[in-house]
VEXLOKE-859594 format. One record per residue (C-alpha): residue in three letters; x, y, z. Coordinates in steps of 0.5 Angstrom, whole numbers, plus 500, padded with zeros to 3 digits. Layout:
BEGIN
node residuo ALA | X X | Y Y | Z Z
...
REM end
This chain:
BEGIN
node residuo MET | X 202 | Y 171 | Z 244
node residuo ARG | X 197 | Y 166 | Z 245
node residuo ILE | X 196 | Y 157 | Z 246
node residuo GLU | X 193 | Y 153 | Z 240
node residuo LEU | X 191 | Y 146 | Z 241
node residuo VAL | X 193 | Y 142 | Z 234
node residuo LYS | X 190 | Y 136 | Z 233
node residuo ARG | X 196 | Y 132 | Z 231
node residuo LYS | X 196 | Y 127 | Z 225
node residuo GLU | X 199 | Y 120 | Z 228
node residuo HIS | X 198 | Y 119 | Z 236
node residuo SER | X 204 | Y 115 | Z 240
node residuo GLY | X 201 | Y 108 | Z 241
node residuo VAL | X 205 | Y 107 | Z 246
node residuo MET | X 205 | Y 115 | Z 249
node residuo ALA | X 197 | Y 112 | Z 250
node residuo LEU | X 199 | Y 105 | Z 254
node residuo LEU | X 204 | Y 109 | Z 258
node residuo SER | X 199 | Y 116 | Z 259
node residuo PRO | X 196 | Y 112 | Z 266
node residuo VAL | X 202 | Y 110 | Z 268
node residuo ILE | X 204 | Y 118 | Z 267
node residuo ALA | X 198 | Y 120 | Z 271
node residuo VAL | X 199 | Y 115 | Z 277
node residuo GLY | X 207 | Y 118 | Z 277
node residuo SER | X 204 | Y 126 | Z 277
node residuo THR | X 199 | Y 124 | Z 283
node residuo LEU | X 204 | Y 122 | Z 287
node residuo ILE | X 208 | Y 127 | Z 286
node residuo ALA | X 202 | Y 132 | Z 287
node residuo ALA | X 200 | Y 129 | Z 293
node residuo ALA | X 207 | Y 129 | Z 296
node residuo LEU | X 206 | Y 136 | Z 294
node residuo ILE | X 199 | Y 136 | Z 298
node residuo PHE | X 203 | Y 132 | Z 305
node residuo THR | X 208 | Y 138 | Z 304
node residuo LEU | X 203 | Y 144 | Z 305
node residuo THR | X 199 | Y 141 | Z 309
node residuo GLY | X 205 | Y 140 | Z 314
node residuo LYS | X 206 | Y 132 | Z 314
node residuo ASP | X 211 | Y 128 | Z 312
node residuo PRO | X 211 | Y 127 | Z 305
node residuo ALA | X 214 | Y 121 | Z 306
node residuo LEU | X 211 | Y 118 | Z 311
node residuo GLY | X 204 | Y 120 | Z 308
node residuo LEU | X 205 | Y 116 | Z 301
node residuo TYR | X 207 | Y 110 | Z 305
node residuo LYS | X 200 | Y 111 | Z 308
node residuo PHE | X 196 | Y 111 | Z 303
node residuo PHE | X 199 | Y 107 | Z 298
node residuo ILE | X 203 | Y 102 | Z 300
node residuo GLU | X 202 | Y 101 | Z 307
node residuo PRO | X 194 | Y 097 | Z 305
node residuo LEU | X 197 | Y 093 | Z 301
node residuo THR | X 201 | Y 089 | Z 307
node residuo ASP | X 195 | Y 088 | Z 311
node residuo THR | X 190 | Y 082 | Z 310
node residuo TRP | X 184 | Y 086 | Z 313
node residuo SER | X 185 | Y 092 | Z 307
node residuo LEU | X 187 | Y 088 | Z 302
node residuo GLN | X 179 | Y 084 | Z 303
node residuo GLU | X 177 | Y 092 | Z 303
node residuo ILE | X 180 | Y 094 | Z 297
node residuo VAL | X 178 | Y 088 | Z 293
node residuo VAL | X 170 | Y 090 | Z 297
node residuo LYS | X 171 | Y 098 | Z 295
node residuo ALA | X 173 | Y 096 | Z 288
node residuo THR | X 168 | Y 091 | Z 286
node residuo PRO | X 162 | Y 096 | Z 285
node residuo LEU | X 168 | Y 101 | Z 281
node residuo VAL | X 170 | Y 096 | Z 276
node residuo LEU | X 162 | Y 094 | Z 276
node residuo ILE | X 160 | Y 101 | Z 274
node residuo ALA | X 166 | Y 103 | Z 270
node residuo CYS | X 165 | Y 098 | Z 265
node residuo GLY | X 158 | Y 100 | Z 264
node residuo LEU | X 161 | Y 107 | Z 263
node residuo ALA | X 166 | Y 105 | Z 259
node residuo VAL | X 160 | Y 102 | Z 254
node residuo CYS | X 157 | Y 110 | Z 254
node residuo TYR | X 163 | Y 113 | Z 253
node residuo LEU | X 166 | Y 108 | Z 247
node residuo SER | X 159 | Y 110 | Z 243
node residuo ASN | X 160 | Y 117 | Z 245
node residuo ASN | X 154 | Y 118 | Z 250
node residuo TRP | X 156 | Y 121 | Z 256
node residuo ASN | X 154 | Y 119 | Z 262
node residuo ILE | X 155 | Y 123 | Z 269
node residuo GLY | X 150 | Y 120 | Z 272
node residuo ALA | X 152 | Y 112 | Z 274
node residuo GLU | X 151 | Y 115 | Z 282
node residuo GLY | X 143 | Y 115 | Z 282
node residuo GLN | X 143 | Y 109 | Z 278
node residuo PHE | X 146 | Y 106 | Z 284
node residuo VAL | X 142 | Y 109 | Z 289
node residuo PHE | X 136 | Y 107 | Z 285
node residuo GLY | X 138 | Y 100 | Z 283
node residuo ALA | X 139 | Y 099 | Z 291
node residuo ILE | X 133 | Y 102 | Z 292
node residuo CYS | X 129 | Y 097 | Z 287
node residuo GLY | X 134 | Y 091 | Z 290
node residuo SER | X 132 | Y 093 | Z 296
node residuo PHE | X 124 | Y 093 | Z 297
node residuo LEU | X 123 | Y 085 | Z 297
node residuo PRO | X 127 | Y 085 | Z 304
node residuo ILE | X 124 | Y 091 | Z 307
node residuo LEU | X 117 | Y 090 | Z 305
node residuo ILE | X 116 | Y 083 | Z 304
node residuo PRO | X 121 | Y 081 | Z 310
node residuo ASP | X 118 | Y 074 | Z 311
node residuo PHE | X 120 | Y 072 | Z 303
node residuo ALA | X 125 | Y 070 | Z 305
node residuo ASN | X 128 | Y 063 | Z 301
node residuo GLY | X 132 | Y 062 | Z 295
node residuo ALA | X 129 | Y 065 | Z 290
node residuo THR | X 130 | Y 072 | Z 294
node residuo LEU | X 136 | Y 074 | Z 293
node residuo PRO | X 137 | Y 073 | Z 285
node residuo LEU | X 131 | Y 077 | Z 285
node residuo MET | X 134 | Y 082 | Z 289
node residuo LEU | X 140 | Y 082 | Z 284
node residuo VAL | X 134 | Y 083 | Z 278
node residuo PHE | X 130 | Y 087 | Z 280
node residuo GLY | X 137 | Y 092 | Z 282
node residuo ALA | X 139 | Y 092 | Z 275
node residuo LEU | X 133 | Y 093 | Z 273
node residuo GLY | X 131 | Y 100 | Z 276
node residuo GLY | X 138 | Y 101 | Z 275
node residuo ALA | X 137 | Y 101 | Z 268
node residuo ALA | X 130 | Y 104 | Z 268
node residuo TRP | X 134 | Y 110 | Z 271
node residuo GLY | X 139 | Y 110 | Z 266
node residuo LEU | X 133 | Y 109 | Z 260
node residuo ILE | X 130 | Y 117 | Z 263
node residuo PRO | X 136 | Y 121 | Z 260
node residuo ALA | X 138 | Y 116 | Z 253
node residuo LEU | X 129 | Y 117 | Z 252
node residuo LEU | X 130 | Y 125 | Z 253
node residuo LYS | X 137 | Y 125 | Z 248
node residuo THR | X 133 | Y 121 | Z 243
node residuo ARG | X 127 | Y 124 | Z 243
node residuo PHE | X 128 | Y 132 | Z 245
node residuo ASN | X 135 | Y 132 | Z 243
node residuo THR | X 137 | Y 134 | Z 252
node residuo ASN | X 143 | Y 134 | Z 254
node residuo GLU | X 145 | Y 127 | Z 257
node residuo ILE | X 150 | Y 131 | Z 262
node residuo LEU | X 145 | Y 135 | Z 265
node residuo THR | X 139 | Y 130 | Z 266
node residuo SER | X 144 | Y 124 | Z 267
node residuo LEU | X 147 | Y 129 | Z 274
node residuo MET | X 141 | Y 132 | Z 275
node residuo LEU | X 138 | Y 125 | Z 276
node residuo VAL | X 143 | Y 123 | Z 282
node residuo TYR | X 140 | Y 128 | Z 286
node residuo VAL | X 133 | Y 126 | Z 285
node residuo ALA | X 135 | Y 119 | Z 287
node residuo GLY | X 139 | Y 121 | Z 293
node residuo LEU | X 133 | Y 125 | Z 296
node residuo LEU | X 129 | Y 119 | Z 294
node residuo LEU | X 133 | Y 114 | Z 298
node residuo ASP | X 134 | Y 119 | Z 304
node residuo TYR | X 126 | Y 121 | Z 304
node residuo LEU | X 125 | Y 113 | Z 305
node residuo VAL | X 130 | Y 111 | Z 310
node residuo ARG | X 127 | Y 117 | Z 314
node residuo GLY | X 119 | Y 115 | Z 312
node residuo PRO | X 116 | Y 110 | Z 310
node residuo TRP | X 122 | Y 104 | Z 310
node residuo ARG | X 124 | Y 107 | Z 317
node residuo ASP | X 125 | Y 100 | Z 321
node residuo PRO | X 121 | Y 101 | Z 326
node residuo GLY | X 125 | Y 097 | Z 331
node residuo GLY | X 131 | Y 102 | Z 330
node residuo TYR | X 131 | Y 106 | Z 335
node residuo ASN | X 128 | Y 112 | Z 331
node residuo PHE | X 135 | Y 112 | Z 326
node residuo PRO | X 135 | Y 114 | Z 319
node residuo GLU | X 135 | Y 105 | Z 317
node residuo SER | X 131 | Y 100 | Z 314
node residuo LEU | X 131 | Y 094 | Z 316
node residuo ILE | X 136 | Y 088 | Z 317
node residuo PHE | X 136 | Y 084 | Z 312
node residuo SER | X 135 | Y 077 | Z 312
node residuo ASP | X 140 | Y 071 | Z 311
node residuo ALA | X 136 | Y 070 | Z 305
node residuo ALA | X 137 | Y 077 | Z 303
node residuo THR | X 145 | Y 077 | Z 305
node residuo LEU | X 150 | Y 076 | Z 299
node residuo PRO | X 154 | Y 069 | Z 301
node residuo VAL | X 161 | Y 072 | Z 304
node residuo ILE | X 168 | Y 069 | Z 302
node residuo GLY | X 172 | Y 068 | Z 307
node residuo ASP | X 173 | Y 071 | Z 314
node residuo GLY | X 172 | Y 079 | Z 312
node residuo ARG | X 167 | Y 083 | Z 308
node residuo MET | X 169 | Y 080 | Z 301
node residuo SER | X 163 | Y 077 | Z 298
node residuo ILE | X 161 | Y 073 | Z 292
node residuo SER | X 160 | Y 081 | Z 289
node residuo ALA | X 168 | Y 081 | Z 287
node residuo PRO | X 168 | Y 075 | Z 282
node residuo ILE | X 161 | Y 076 | Z 279
node residuo ALA | X 164 | Y 083 | Z 278
node residuo VAL | X 170 | Y 080 | Z 275
node residuo LEU | X 165 | Y 075 | Z 271
node residuo VAL | X 162 | Y 081 | Z 268
node residuo VAL | X 169 | Y 085 | Z 266
node residuo ILE | X 171 | Y 077 | Z 262
node residuo VAL | X 165 | Y 078 | Z 258
node residuo LEU | X 164 | Y 086 | Z 256
node residuo ALA | X 171 | Y 084 | Z 254
node residuo VAL | X 169 | Y 079 | Z 249
node residuo VAL | X 163 | Y 083 | Z 246
node residuo LEU | X 168 | Y 090 | Z 245
node residuo ALA | X 172 | Y 085 | Z 241
node residuo LYS | X 169 | Y 080 | Z 238
node residuo THR | X 161 | Y 081 | Z 237
node residuo LEU | X 158 | Y 085 | Z 232
node residuo LYS | X 155 | Y 090 | Z 237
node residuo GLY | X 163 | Y 091 | Z 240
node residuo PHE | X 164 | Y 094 | Z 233
node residuo GLU | X 157 | Y 097 | Z 233
node residuo ILE | X 159 | Y 101 | Z 240
node residuo ARG | X 167 | Y 103 | Z 236
node residuo VAL | X 165 | Y 105 | Z 229
node residuo MET | X 158 | Y 110 | Z 232
node residuo GLY | X 163 | Y 112 | Z 237
node residuo GLU | X 169 | Y 113 | Z 233
node residuo SER | X 165 | Y 116 | Z 227
node residuo PRO | X 157 | Y 116 | Z 227
node residuo ARG | X 157 | Y 117 | Z 220
node residuo ALA | X 160 | Y 112 | Z 218
node residuo GLY | X 156 | Y 107 | Z 222
node residuo SER | X 149 | Y 110 | Z 219
node residuo PHE | X 152 | Y 108 | Z 213
node residuo ALA | X 153 | Y 102 | Z 216
node residuo GLY | X 146 | Y 102 | Z 218
node residuo PHE | X 147 | Y 102 | Z 226
node residuo SER | X 142 | Y 106 | Z 229
node residuo SER | X 145 | Y 112 | Z 234
node residuo LYS | X 139 | Y 112 | Z 237
node residuo ARG | X 138 | Y 105 | Z 239
node residuo LEU | X 146 | Y 104 | Z 241
node residuo THR | X 144 | Y 111 | Z 246
node residuo ILE | X 139 | Y 107 | Z 248
node residuo PHE | X 142 | Y 100 | Z 250
node residuo ALA | X 148 | Y 104 | Z 253
node residuo PHE | X 144 | Y 107 | Z 258
node residuo ALA | X 140 | Y 102 | Z 259
node residuo LEU | X 147 | Y 096 | Z 260
node residuo ALA | X 150 | Y 102 | Z 264
node residuo GLY | X 145 | Y 104 | Z 268
node residuo ALA | X 144 | Y 096 | Z 270
node residuo LEU | X 151 | Y 093 | Z 271
node residuo ALA | X 150 | Y 100 | Z 277
node residuo GLY | X 144 | Y 099 | Z 279
node residuo LEU | X 147 | Y 091 | Z 279
node residuo ALA | X 153 | Y 095 | Z 284
node residuo GLY | X 147 | Y 098 | Z 288
node residuo THR | X 144 | Y 091 | Z 291
node residuo MET | X 150 | Y 088 | Z 291
node residuo GLU | X 153 | Y 093 | Z 296
node residuo VAL | X 146 | Y 093 | Z 301
node residuo SER | X 146 | Y 086 | Z 301
node residuo GLY | X 153 | Y 085 | Z 301
node residuo SER | X 158 | Y 090 | Z 305
node residuo LEU | X 151 | Y 094 | Z 308
node residuo ASN | X 146 | Y 089 | Z 309
node residuo GLN | X 141 | Y 095 | Z 310
node residuo LEU | X 139 | Y 102 | Z 306
node residuo LEU | X 142 | Y 107 | Z 309
node residuo PRO | X 141 | Y 115 | Z 307
node residuo THR | X 149 | Y 115 | Z 304
node residuo ILE | X 150 | Y 108 | Z 301
node residuo SER | X 155 | Y 110 | Z 297
node residuo PRO | X 162 | Y 114 | Z 298
node residuo GLY | X 161 | Y 118 | Z 291
node residuo TYR | X 163 | Y 110 | Z 286
node residuo GLY | X 158 | Y 113 | Z 281
node residuo PHE | X 163 | Y 119 | Z 280
node residuo THR | X 169 | Y 115 | Z 282
node residuo ALA | X 168 | Y 110 | Z 276
node residuo ILE | X 168 | Y 116 | Z 271
node residuo ILE | X 176 | Y 115 | Z 273
node residuo VAL | X 176 | Y 109 | Z 273
node residuo ALA | X 173 | Y 108 | Z 266
node residuo PHE | X 178 | Y 113 | Z 264
node residuo LEU | X 184 | Y 110 | Z 267
node residuo GLY | X 183 | Y 104 | Z 265
node residuo ARG | X 183 | Y 107 | Z 258
node residuo LEU | X 175 | Y 104 | Z 256
node residuo ASN | X 178 | Y 097 | Z 256
node residuo PRO | X 174 | Y 093 | Z 261
node residuo ILE | X 181 | Y 088 | Z 263
node residuo GLY | X 184 | Y 096 | Z 263
node residuo ILE | X 178 | Y 098 | Z 268
node residuo LEU | X 179 | Y 092 | Z 273
node residuo ILE | X 187 | Y 094 | Z 274
node residuo ALA | X 184 | Y 101 | Z 275
node residuo GLY | X 178 | Y 100 | Z 280
node residuo PHE | X 184 | Y 097 | Z 285
node residuo VAL | X 188 | Y 103 | Z 284
node residuo LEU | X 182 | Y 107 | Z 285
node residuo ALA | X 180 | Y 103 | Z 292
node residuo LEU | X 187 | Y 104 | Z 294
node residuo SER | X 186 | Y 111 | Z 295
node residuo TYR | X 179 | Y 109 | Z 299
node residuo ILE | X 183 | Y 105 | Z 304
node residuo GLY | X 189 | Y 110 | Z 304
node residuo GLY | X 185 | Y 116 | Z 305
node residuo GLU | X 182 | Y 113 | Z 312
node residuo ALA | X 189 | Y 111 | Z 314
node residuo VAL | X 192 | Y 118 | Z 313
node residuo GLN | X 185 | Y 120 | Z 315
node residuo ALA | X 187 | Y 116 | Z 322
node residuo SER | X 194 | Y 116 | Z 323
node residuo MET | X 195 | Y 123 | Z 321
node residuo GLY | X 190 | Y 127 | Z 323
node residuo VAL | X 189 | Y 129 | Z 315
node residuo SER | X 183 | Y 132 | Z 312
node residuo ASP | X 178 | Y 126 | Z 310
node residuo LYS | X 177 | Y 131 | Z 303
node residuo ILE | X 184 | Y 128 | Z 301
node residuo THR | X 182 | Y 122 | Z 298
node residuo SER | X 177 | Y 127 | Z 293
node residuo VAL | X 182 | Y 132 | Z 293
node residuo ILE | X 188 | Y 126 | Z 290
node residuo GLN | X 182 | Y 122 | Z 286
node residuo GLY | X 180 | Y 128 | Z 282
node residuo LEU | X 187 | Y 130 | Z 281
node residuo LEU | X 188 | Y 123 | Z 278
node residuo LEU | X 183 | Y 125 | Z 273
node residuo PHE | X 186 | Y 131 | Z 271
node residuo PHE | X 193 | Y 128 | Z 271
node residuo VAL | X 189 | Y 122 | Z 265
node residuo LEU | X 185 | Y 128 | Z 262
node residuo ALA | X 191 | Y 131 | Z 261
node residuo CYS | X 196 | Y 126 | Z 258
node residuo ASP | X 191 | Y 124 | Z 253
node residuo THR | X 190 | Y 131 | Z 252
node residuo PHE | X 197 | Y 132 | Z 248
node residuo ILE | X 196 | Y 125 | Z 246
node residuo LEU | X 191 | Y 128 | Z 242
node residuo TYR | X 194 | Y 134 | Z 241
node residuo ARG | X 200 | Y 138 | Z 240
node residuo LEU | X 202 | Y 146 | Z 243
node residuo ARG | X 202 | Y 151 | Z 238
node residuo PHE | X 205 | Y 158 | Z 241
node residuo VAL | X 202 | Y 164 | Z 236
node residuo LYS | X 205 | Y 170 | Z 237
node residuo SER | X 205 | Y 177 | Z 233
node residuo ARG | X 211 | Y 181 | Z 230
node residuo LYS | X 210 | Y 188 | Z 231
node residuo SER | X 214 | Y 190 | Z 226
node residuo ALA | X 209 | Y 187 | Z 220
node residuo GLY | X 203 | Y 185 | Z 223
node residuo VAL | X 204 | Y 177 | Z 220
node residuo PRO | X 202 | Y 172 | Z 226
node residuo GLU | X 208 | Y 168 | Z 227
node residuo ALA | X 207 | Y 160 | Z 230
node residuo SER | X 211 | Y 155 | Z 234
node residuo HIS | X 210 | Y 149 | Z 235
node residuo VAL | X 211 | Y 144 | Z 241
REM end
């Protein structure tokens, strides 16, 4: 007997809407099982992971801080995936954007005025876009696999950052620690309230609104959807797959680079060897959990940000491994993709009758 996936002629719109809920519910069950297998109280673990951070003002602000880069990066990735371009290198675009956005306060620290922060954000977006254009140009010019090239560039960007903060950009007065100068006040994002939440949060919301309008109401949004679903039909309509690939990667890189610059100029206030807990990879989960829709991504971003804060909470209070966050995030992506698979396909069990040797199929 063998199992086959057979494409459904029609798929349920209701199940498409419910699949993120089912995926989250399945993840909760899997998380409870993990806590049980590690000898921890599953009820207490789930409470501290998913509920307790929502009851504290400081934790809520931290959730917003974590959600902001996730939402920005995932919005850019959604454009790539909708256009059938598989950008897996947002982490590298995030890091390189942070590097480009930081050279002004590090190399020219005396340049501290009202133009400093806007220029940093522009340089960060341009740097992220340039890093994203590398796999796009390789794909359009040489037909290389953008999954591999974008992913490999993540490690290049990470090593470049490590070299800079340990070498030419290291703070000479930092007691030999691998870190850059502390950014000046002019190079720091204004804070909202008394926590770490900055104006990067409303900027992310603005990006969500603009992108939602573009995808739903403009010709460019129509082009993205058509080329993603049927490149041949798009070519008949006069759309260029190469130009769209360059546009999608540039936009995704720009948003990731902008998120990287806002991270170092807001939450960190300097460059460090590691500036991201994996935002670029987690944003892939956010994009799919949000159904590649900007509004859905905004909601999904808060769900995944909750996993970061909850993971820190169970690590501190229950002695759980710091890898628990990555495991639960990975399970969430697995369940999201599994739900989508069963929405689009059905299982068919095929067995052969020994007597006649004729295959017999049953459907699920």
